[in-house]
C-alpha positions in Angstrom: -10.5 17.1 -26.5 -9.4 17.7 -22.9 -12.1 19.3 -20.7 -11.5 21.1 -17.4 -13.1 18.2 -15.5 -10.9 15.6 -17.1 -7.6 17.4 -16.6 -5.2 15.7 -14.1 -4.1 18.0 -11.3 -0.3 18.3 -10.8 1.4 20.4 -8.2 4.8 21.8 -9.1 7.1 23.2 -6.4 9.9 25.5 -7.2 13.2 25.2 -5.5 16.4 27.2 -5.6 18.7 29.9 -4.2 17.6 33.4 -3.5 17.5 35.8 -6.5 17.8 33.0 -9.0 14.7 34.1 -10.8 12.0 31.6 -9.5 9.2 34.2 -9.2 10.1 35.8 -12.6 10.0 32.3 -14.2 6.6 31.5 -12.7 5.3 34.9 -13.9 6.5 34.3 -17.4 5.1 30.7 -17.4 1.7 31.5 -15.9 1.1 35.2 -16.2 0.7 35.4 -12.4 2.9 37.4 -10.0 3.3 35.3 -6.9 4.9 38.1 -4.9 1.8 39.5 -3.1 3.3 41.1 0.0 4.3 44.8 0.0 7.7 43.8 1.6 8.3 41.3 -1.2 7.6 44.1 -3.8 9.9 46.5 -2.0 12.8 44.2 -1.4 12.5 42.2 -4.7 12.6 38.8 -3.0 10.1 36.2 -2.1 9.4 35.9 1.7 6.3 33.8 1.9 4.7 31.2 -0.3 3.3 32.2 -3.7 0.8 30.3 -5.8 0.0 30.3 -9.5 -1.6 28.0 -12.1 -1.8 27.3 -15.8 -3.0 24.5 -18.1 -1.0 22.6 -20.6 -2.0 19.4 -22.6 -4.1 17.2 -20.3 -2.8 18.8 -17.1 -3.9 21.5 -14.8 -0.7 22.6 -13.1 -0.6 24.4 -9.8 2.7 26.0 -8.9 3.9 26.7 -5.3 6.6 29.3 -5.5 8.9 29.1 -2.5 11.3 31.7 -1.0 15.0 31.0 -1.6 16.5 32.9 1.3 18.0 30.7 4.0 15.9 32.6 6.6 12.7 31.5 4.9 13.5 27.8 4.3 10.7 26.9 6.8 8.3 28.5 4.4 9.8 26.6 1.6 9.3 23.3 3.5 5.6 24.2 4.1 5.2 24.8 0.4 6.8 21.6 -0.6 4.0 19.5 1.1 1.9 17.7 -1.5 4.2 18.6 -4.4 4.2 16.1 -7.3 7.1 17.6 -9.3 10.1 19.8 -8.6 11.1 22.7 -10.7 14.7 23.3 -9.6 15.8 26.8 -10.6 19.5 27.7 -11.0 20.7 31.1 -12.3 23.2 31.0 -15.2 25.3 33.8 -13.7 25.6 32.1 -10.2 25.4 28.4 -10.7 24.8 26.0 -7.9 24.6 27.6 -4.5 24.1 26.3 -0.9 20.3 26.9 -0.9 20.0 25.1 -4.2 21.5 22.0 -2.6 19.4 22.3 0.6 16.2 22.7 -1.4 17.1 19.6 -3.5 17.7 17.6 -0.3 14.4 18.7 1.2 12.5 17.7 -1.9 14.2 14.4 -1.9 13.4 13.8 1.8 9.8 14.7 1.2 9.5 12.0 -1.5 9.3 14.1 -4.6 10.1 11.6 -7.4 10.8 13.7 -10.5 10.9 17.1 -12.1 12.7 19.6 -14.4 15.7 21.9 -14.0 15.5 25.4 -15.4 18.7 27.5 -15.9 17.5 31.1 -15.7 19.0 34.4 -16.7 20.7 33.0 -19.8 20.4 36.4 -21.4 23.0 37.7 -18.9 25.9 35.4 -19.8 27.3 33.8 -23.0 26.4 30.4 -24.3 29.6 28.8 -23.2 29.0 29.8 -19.6 25.5 28.3 -19.8 27.0 25.1 -21.0 29.4 25.0 -18.1 26.5 25.5 -15.6 24.5 22.8 -17.3 27.4 20.3 -17.1 27.9 21.1 -13.4 24.2 20.5 -12.8 24.2 17.2 -14.6 27.1 16.0 -12.5 25.7 17.3 -9.2 22.3 15.7 -9.8 23.7 12.3 -10.4 22.3 9.8 -7.9 19.5 12.2 -6.8 15.8 12.0 -7.7 16.5 14.5 -10.5 19.2 12.3 -12.1 18.7 12.3 -15.9 15.8 14.9 -15.8 15.6 17.6 -18.5 17.8 20.7 -18.0 16.2 23.6 -19.8 18.0 27.0 -20.3 15.5 29.9 -20.2 15.2 33.7 -20.1 12.3 35.2 -18.3 13.0 38.5 -19.9 12.9 37.3 -23.6 10.8 34.2 -23.2 13.6 32.1 -24.8 13.3 28.4 -23.9 9.8 28.5 -22.3 8.1 26.4 -25.0 10.7 23.7 -24.3 10.2 24.2 -20.5 6.5 23.7 -20.8 7.0 20.6 -23.0 9.5 19.2 -20.4 7.0 19.7 -17.5 4.2 18.0 -19.5 6.6 15.1 -20.3 7.6 14.8 -16.6 4.0 14.9 -15.5 3.2 12.1 -17.9 6.1 10.0 -16.6 5.4 10.6 -13.0 3.5 8.0 -11.0 0.6 9.9 -9.3 0.9 9.7 -5.5 -1.8 7.3 -4.3 -4.2 9.8 -2.8 -5.8 8.9 0.5 -9.5 8.2 0.5 -10.1 10.5 3.5 -10.0 14.3 3.0 -6.9 16.1 4.4 -5.5 19.5 3.7 -2.7 21.2 5.6 -3.3 24.9 5.7 -0.6 27.2 4.2 -2.5 30.5 4.0 -5.2 32.2 6.1 -7.0 35.4 5.2 -10.3 37.1 5.2 -12.4 38.2 2.2 -14.8 41.1 2.7 -18.4 39.8 2.6 -17.3 36.1 2.7 -15.2 35.8 5.9 -12.5 33.3 6.6 -10.6 31.6 3.8 -7.8 29.0 4.0 -5.7 27.5 1.2 -3.6 24.4 0.8 -2.7 21.4 -1.3 -5.3 18.6 -0.9 -3.4 15.4 0.1 -6.3 13.0 -0.2 -10.1 12.6 -0.4 -12.7 15.0 -1.6 -14.6 17.9 0.0 -17.9 19.4 -1.1 -19.7 22.6 -0.4 -21.9 22.3 2.7 -19.9 19.5 4.3 -18.4 19.7 7.8 -14.7 19.2 8.4 -12.7 18.9 11.6 -10.0 21.5 12.3 -6.8 20.3 13.9 -5.2 20.3 16.3 -8.1 22.2 17.9 -10.5 19.4 17.1 -13.5 21.6 16.3 -16.0 21.3 13.5 -16.2 23.9 10.8 -18.5 24.1 7.7 -17.4 24.5 4.1 -19.3 27.6 2.8 -17.6 27.7 -0.6 -14.7 26.2 -2.6 -12.3 27.5 -5.3 -9.7 25.8 -7.5 -7.2 28.3 -9.1 -9.6 31.2 -8.5 -12.6 29.5 -10.0 -15.7 28.5 -7.9 -16.3 24.8 -7.7 -18.8 22.5 -5.9 -16.1 20.0 -4.9 -12.3 19.6 -4.8 -10.0 16.7 -4.2 -6.6 15.1 -4.2 -3.7 16.9 -5.9 -5.4 20.3 -6.3 -4.7 23.7 -4.9 -7.8 24.6 -3.0 -9.3 27.6 -1.3 -12.0 26.9 1.3 -14.3 29.5 2.6 -15.1 28.4 6.2 -18.1 29.1 8.4 -17.8 28.8 12.2 -14.3 30.0 12.7 -12.5 33.4 12.8 -9.3 34.3 11.0 -7.5 34.9 14.3 -8.3 31.3 15.3 -6.4 29.8 12.4 -2.7 29.5 11.6 -0.5 28.0 8.9 0.2 24.5 10.2 -3.4 23.8 11.1 -5.1 21.0 9.1 -8.6 20.2 7.9 -9.8 16.6 7.6 -12.8 14.4 7.7 -14.2 14.3 11.2 -12.8 11.5 13.3 -9.9 10.8 11.0 -6.9 12.4 12.7 -6.0 12.7 16.4 -3.6 15.2 17.9 -0.4 13.8 19.4 3.0 14.8 20.8 4.7 11.5 20.1 5.6 10.0 16.8 7.5 6.8 15.9 9.5 7.5 12.7 12.1 6.1 10.3 14.9 8.7 10.1 17.5 9.4 7.4 20.3 11.7 8.5 21.7 13.6 5.4 25.2 12.8 4.3 25.8 16.6 4.4 24.6 16.9 7.9 27.3 18.5 10.1 26.2 16.5 13.2 25.0 13.1 14.2 21.5 12.8 15.6 22.0 12.2 19.3 19.5 11.1 21.9 17.3 13.9 23.2 18.6 16.4 20.6 16.2 19.3 20.0 15.4 20.1 16.4 12.7 21.9 14.4 10.2 19.4 13.0 8.6 20.5 9.7 5.5 18.3 9.1 2.8 19.3 6.6 2.7 23.0 6.8 3.5 23.2 10.5 6.8 23.9 12.3 7.3 22.8 15.9 10.1 22.1 18.3 10.8 18.4 18.7 13.1 16.2 20.8 14.7 13.2 19.0 14.8 10.0 21.0 17.2 7.4 19.5 17.9 5.2 22.6 21.3 4.0 21.7 24.1 5.0 19.4 23.7 8.4 17.6 22.5 8.3 14.0 25.5 9.3 12.0 25.3 11.4 8.7 24.4 9.2 5.8 22.7 6.5 7.9 19.1 5.5 8.7 17.4 4.3 11.8 14.2 4.4 13.9 13.5 7.1 16.5 10.8 8.7 18.5 9.9 12.4 18.1 8.4 14.3 21.1 6.9 17.6 20.2 6.6 20.7 22.4 3.0 21.3 21.3 0.3 18.9 19.8 0.4 18.2 16.1 -1.4 15.9 13.7 0.2 13.3 11.4 -0.7 10.1 9.6 1.0 6.9 8.7 3.5 7.2 5.9 3.7 11.0 6.0 7.1 12.6 5.3 8.8 15.3 7.3 12.0 17.3 7.7 14.2 18.0 10.7 16.3 21.2 10.8 18.8 22.5 13.2 17.4 25.9 14.4 20.7 27.7 15.0 22.6 27.9 12.7 19.6 26.9 10.5 20.3 23.8 8.5 18.4 20.7 7.3 19.9 17.6 8.9 17.4 14.8 8.4 14.0 13.7 7.3 11.9 10.6 7.3 8.6 8.8 7.4 6.0 8.6 10.1 5.3 5.0 11.2 3.2 5.6 14.2 1.4 9.0 14.2 0.1 8.7 17.8 2.0 6.9 20.5 -0.1 6.7 23.6 1.0 9.3 26.2 2.2 6.9 28.9 3.3 4.1 26.7 7.0 3.0 26.9 8.8 1.9 23.8 11.9 0.1 25.0 12.8 -1.2 21.6 12.3 1.4 18.9 14.0 -0.7 16.2 11.7 -3.7 16.8 8.5 -1.8 16.7 9.7 0.4 13.9 10.6 -2.5 11.7 7.2 -4.2 12.4 5.4 -1.1 11.1 7.9 -0.3 8.3 6.3 -2.6 5.7 4.3 -2.2 2.5 2.1 -5.1 3.5 -1.2 -3.6 4.6 -2.4 -6.9 6.1 0.6 -7.1 8.4 0.2 -3.5 9.5 -3.4 -4.0 10.3 -2.7 -7.2 12.1 -0.2 -5.4 14.4 -2.8 -2.6 14.9 -5.5 -5.1 15.9 -3.1 -6.9 18.3 -2.6 -3.8 20.3 -6.3 -3.3 20.9 -8.8 -4.9 23.3 -11.3 -5.4 20.4 -11.4 -4.6 16.7 -13.2 -1.4 16.0 -15.9 -1.6 13.3 -14.8 1.9 12.1 -11.9 2.0 9.7 -10.9 5.6 10.5 -8.5 4.9 13.3 -6.7 2.2 11.2 -6.4 4.6 8.3 -4.8 7.2 10.6 -2.5 4.8 12.5 -1.4 2.3 9.9 -2.5 3.7 6.5 -5.1 1.1 5.6 -7.6 2.7 3.2 -11.2 2.4 4.4 -12.2 0.6 1.2 -9.7 -2.2 2.0 -10.5 -2.5 5.7 -13.4 -5.0 5.7 -11.7 -7.4 3.3 -8.5 -7.3 5.3 -10.4 -7.9 8.6 -12.2 -10.9 7.0 -8.8 -12.3 5.8 -7.4 -12.0 9.3 -10.4 -13.8 10.7 -10.2 -16.5 8.1 -6.5 -17.2 9.1 -7.5 -17.2 12.8 -5.4 -14.1 13.6 -8.6 -12.6 14.7 -10.9 -14.6 17.0 -14.6 -14.0 17.4 -15.8 -14.0 21.0 -19.1 -13.5 22.8 -22.7 -14.4 21.9 -24.1 -14.0 18.4 -25.9 -10.8 19.5 -22.8 -9.3 21.1 -20.0 -11.0 19.2 -16.7 -9.2 18.9 -13.3 -9.7 17.3 -10.1 -9.8 19.2 -6.6 -10.5 17.9 -5.2 -13.9 18.8 -2.0 -12.3 20.1 -4.0 -10.0 22.4 -6.1 -12.8 23.6 -3.0 -15.0 24.3 -1.4 -12.1 26.2 -4.6 -11.6 28.2 -4.8 -15.3 29.0 -1.3 -15.1 30.5 -2.3 -12.0 32.5 -5.5 -13.7 33.8 -3.6 -16.9 34.9 -0.9 -14.7 36.6 -3.6 -12.8 38.5 -5.4 -16.0 39.5 -2.2 -17.3 41.0 -1.7 -14.0 42.8 -5.2 -14.0 44.3 -4.8 -17.6 45.5 -1.4 -16.6 47.1 -3.2 -13.8 49.0 -5.8 -16.4 50.3 -3.3 -19.1 51.0 -3.7 -22.1 51.4 -6.6 -22.0 49.0 -6.0 -23.8 45.6 -9.3 -22.7 44.1 -11.8 -19.8 44.5 -15.3 -19.1 43.3 -15.5 -18.0 39.6 -16.9 -14.6 40.6 -14.0 -13.9 43.0 -11.4 -14.7 40.3 -13.1 -12.6 37.6 -13.4 -9.7 40.0 -9.7 -9.9 40.7 -9.0 -9.7 37.0 -11.4 -6.8 36.3 -8.5 -4.3 35.7 -6.9 -6.4 33.0 -9.4 -5.5 30.3 -13.1 -5.3 29.3 -15.2 -7.9 31.2 -16.2 -9.8 28.0 -12.5 -10.3 27.0 -11.5 -11.4 30.5 -14.4 -13.9 30.6 -13.4 -15.1 27.1 -9.8 -15.6 28.3 -11.1 -17.4 31.4 -13.2 -19.8 29.3 -10.2 -20.5 26.9 -8.0 -21.4 29.9 -10.8 -23.8 31.2 -11.1 -25.4 27.7 -7.3 -25.9 27.5 -7.3 -27.4 31.0 -5.0 -24.8 32.4 -7.7 -23.8 34.8 -9.8 -26.6 36.3 -13.0 -26.9 38.3 -12.3 -27.9 41.9 -15.7 -28.7 43.4 -17.7 -25.5 43.0 -14.5 -23.4 42.6 -11.8 -22.9 40.0 -8.0 -22.9 40.1 -4.9 -23.7 38.1 -4.4 -27.3 37.2 -0.9 -27.3 38.5 -1.7 -25.5 41.8 -0.2 -27.2 44.8 -1.0 -26.2 48.3 1.8 -26.1 50.9 0.6 -26.2 54.5 2.6 -25.3 57.5 3.2 -27.8 60.3 0.6 -26.0 62.5 -1.9 -26.1 59.6 -1.3 -29.8 59.0 -1.8 -30.6 62.7 -4.9 -28.4 62.9 -6.4 -30.0 59.8 -5.8 -33.5 61.1 -7.5 -32.7 64.5 -10.4 -30.9 62.7 -11.1 -33.9 60.4 -10.9 -36.2 63.4 -13.5 -34.3 65.3 -15.8 -34.1 62.2 -15.5 -37.8 61.5 -16.1 -38.7 65.1 -19.2 -36.5 65.1 -20.7 -38.6 62.3 -24.2 -37.0 61.6 -23.8 -34.4 64.4 -20.4 -32.9 63.5 -19.0 -29.8 65.3 -19.7 -26.4 63.5 -17.0 -24.0 62.4 -17.2 -22.0 65.7 -17.2 -25.1 67.8 -14.1 -26.4 66.0 -12.3 -23.1 66.4 -13.0 -23.1 70.1 -12.0 -26.7 70.6 -8.8 -26.3 68.6 -7.9 -22.9 70.1 -7.6 -21.4 66.5 -9.0 -18.2 65.0 -12.2 -19.0 63.1 -10.6 -17.5 59.9 -7.8 -20.1 60.0 -10.1 -23.0 60.5 -12.5 -21.7 57.8 -9.6 -21.7 55.2 -8.7 -25.3 56.1 -12.4 -26.4 55.9 -12.7 -24.7 52.4 -9.5 -26.5 51.3 -10.9 -29.9 52.4 -14.2 -29.1 50.5 -12.1 -28.4 47.3 -10.2 -31.7 47.7 -13.5 -33.6 48.3 -12.5 -34.6 51.9 -15.5 -32.7 53.3 -18.9 -31.6 52.0 -20.5 -28.3 53.2 -24.3 -29.0 53.3 -25.0 -25.6 54.8 -22.9 -22.6 55.7 -20.7 -23.6 58.6 -21.9 -27.3 58.7 -19.5 -29.9 57.2 -19.9 -33.7 56.8 -17.5 -36.3 55.7 -18.6 -38.1 52.4 -18.7 -41.4 54.3 -21.1 -39.9 56.9 -23.3 -38.4 54.2 -23.5 -41.7 52.4 -24.4 -43.5 55.6 -27.3 -41.0 55.9 -28.3 -41.7 52.3 -28.3 -45.4 52.9 -30.4 -45.1 56.1 -32.9 -42.9 54.2 -33.0 -45.4 51.4 -33.8 -48.3 53.8 -36.5 -46.3 55.5 -38.1 -45.4 52.2 -38.0 -49.0 51.2 -40.2 -49.8 54.2 -42.4 -46.8 53.9 -43.3 -45.0 50.7 -42.8 -41.6 52.3 -41.2 -40.3 55.5 -41.4 -37.1 57.5 -38.5 -35.0 58.7 -39.0 -36.3 62.3 -38.8 -39.9 61.1 -35.5 -39.2 59.3 -34.1 -37.3 62.3 -34.9 -40.3 64.6 -33.4 -42.8 62.1 -30.2 -40.7 61.7 -30.0 -40.3 65.5 -29.3 -36.5 65.2 -31.0 -33.2 66.0 -33.2 -31.0 63.8 -30.2 -28.6 63.6 -28.5 -31.2 61.3 -31.5 -33.2 60.0 -33.1 -30.2 58.1 -29.9 -29.2 56.2 -29.4 -32.9 55.3 -32.9 -33.2 53.9 -32.5 -30.0 51.9 -29.1 -31.3 50.6 -30.7 -34.6 49.5 -33.6 -32.8 47.9 -31.3 -30.6 45.9 -29.4 -33.6 44.5 -32.6 -35.6 43.8 -31.8 -38.3 46.4 -35.2 -37.4 47.8 -38.2 -35.6 46.5 -40.2 -33.4 48.8 -44.0 -33.5 48.5 -45.6 -31.2 51.1 -44.5 -32.4 54.6 -43.1 -35.7 53.4 -40.3 -37.0 51.3 -40.2 -39.8 48.8 -37.4 -41.6 47.0 -35.7 -39.5 44.3 -34.0 -40.8 41.1 -30.6 -40.6 42.7 -31.5 -42.5 45.9 -29.1 -45.4 45.0 -26.2 -43.2 44.0 -23.2 -43.3 46.4 -22.0 -40.0 47.8 -18.4 -41.4 48.4 -16.1 -40.2 45.6 -14.1 -42.9 43.8 -10.7 -43.7 45.3 -11.4 -41.7 48.4 
C-alpha cells in the first residue's frame, strides 16, 4: 500500500498554444481550477501561473499550468523551472500552432526529458481529423525530447480519454530518471501573497534539499535571513518539505512588498548574487538571428526575468550551433552550476537560445580573454576535475563545501572525499605548521612561485647593483601577491629547488648576475684597495665616500655587494674588513691566547696594533662566532679559534 510519505513527487508542466484547453484539462484531471485571477475568469484565458495536484499510483503529481498567449511566455518560462515531465496540449480543432512549438523548444532547453501529449477538444471534430492531428504531431515531435511519447486524445467536456491520460502520465513518471536533487535547499519563488492572520506566503518548486519549520533561510538577491513559520504541500500542513515538491512557505521577518517573483530562498551561505555568468549556449535552429557580441536579450533563469548582454568574443553564434559565452545582467541575480536558462528577444518577443550555467559568479573585475578554454574546462561531468579547477583559482582551499557546491556543483557529501583524493595525487599541497596547516592547489602554488621570483628580480633591479637582499625585504616586496603564509611557502619552495639561494645573510636568484658601470668598477677597485691597505684599521663608509668623492649611498651599495660576494665582511654597521685581515687578527689572537690563558680587550688592541674603535667590534665579532669566549672582562679561546676566516678559493 502506498502511503502519503512514500509517494514520489513529480512536477508536470503544461505547454501549448492559447485557448487549446490546458486549464480545462487540468481541472478535469485534478478537480482544481487554476485560473484564480478575476481577469482570467473574465477573459477566459490564463495570464499567470496556476497550480494543481492529484495522486495516482505511487506518485503525488503537482501540475504547473502555464499561460499560452505569446505575451505571457515569460510566465510560462518561470513555471517550467523544476518541471520533471511535460504535458504538451494541442487542440484537435487547431493543430500545431506557433506557441506550441515555442513551448516545446523552451521545455527542451530547460532539460525536461519526457512527457505526454494530449489532443484536446476531440468532441468538437470528427475522428478522422483527430487522426490527422495525431499524425502531424508524431511527425513534428520526431527528434525532440517527446519523440515516441504517448499521444492521448481527450475531451475535458465528456471525460473521454482521461483514464488513458492518467495511465500515460504514471508510465512516463516511472520511466523518467529523477533529476538528481541538490543536497542544499533552494526554491525559486513564483508566487507571493499574504494570508490574513499568517502574513507573508511564497510558493515555488523545490529544486533541492529539505526545509523544516523553524529553520532560517537566506533570501536572494537581497541576502537577508528569514524564518520558516509554517509549510504546506498541496494545501496540507507539513513539518518539512523537499526536492521535487510544490511548496508554500509562510515566512517571518519579511513583508509581502519586499518579495517578488524571481527571488529565491536557499540555505544560508549557499548562493551569492552576481551580474556575470559563464555559460554554454545553444542557439535554436528556428532562431531568426545569430547571437552577436554584446546583443541584449531577456534572460529567464529560475523564476526571474532580467535584461542581459551576451558576450561571445568572436564570430556570432549562428542558429543551430552551440558555443560558450558570458552573460552580463542589468541587475544582480542568483544561479548555480548546471542550472538551465532561456534567452528571448524582447521585441518582437521570441525564444532564440538557452543553455547551462558553467560559472555562476564571475568576479566583478576578472577578465576572461578565452571563453571557450575556460568554458570547456568547466563543461565536464567529472566532479574531481571541476573541483580541482575551483581550488586552483583560490589562495587556499576552504574547509566549507558551500562555495564549491555553488560554483562547480560538487555535492557537500562528496567534498571531503574529493579533497582527500586531490591531496593524495599531489594536486593539493599541504603548507604551514601542523597547528596552522592549509591546502593550496599545486597550480596556484606554481603560479605564485613564478610571481614571487619575478617580484624578487624587480626589487633587485630597483636596488641595482644588488644581487641579494635580506629575506624580510624580499617578503615585504611580495606582500601584495597573496596571503603571507602562501608567499612564504612559495619562497621556501624556491629555496629548496635552488632557484633562490642564500648569498651571505641575504637571498637572491641563483642566476642573478650583477652588471656594474665603468664608474662603479673603478670605485669598487679603489674602495677595496683602501680597505685592504687599512688592514685592521680600515676606513669607514663615510671616510671612503669622502676619499673617493662619491655619495655615501653609492659606496654603501658597492660595499653590500662585496659582502654578498664574500670579498668583505661587515663586523659592525659601517665597518668592513677583508677576510684576510680578519684571519690575521684571529691568528694573532690565537697566538696570544696560547701564551696566556686569557687576555683583556686592551691586550688584544695592542697586539692588533689598532684602536678601541676597531678592537671592540672585532672582539664582539669573534665572540659571536665562538672564536673567543668572554668571561667577565677577559676572553679565552673558543671552540673555533683554529678555524680559518678566509673562504676557500678566495
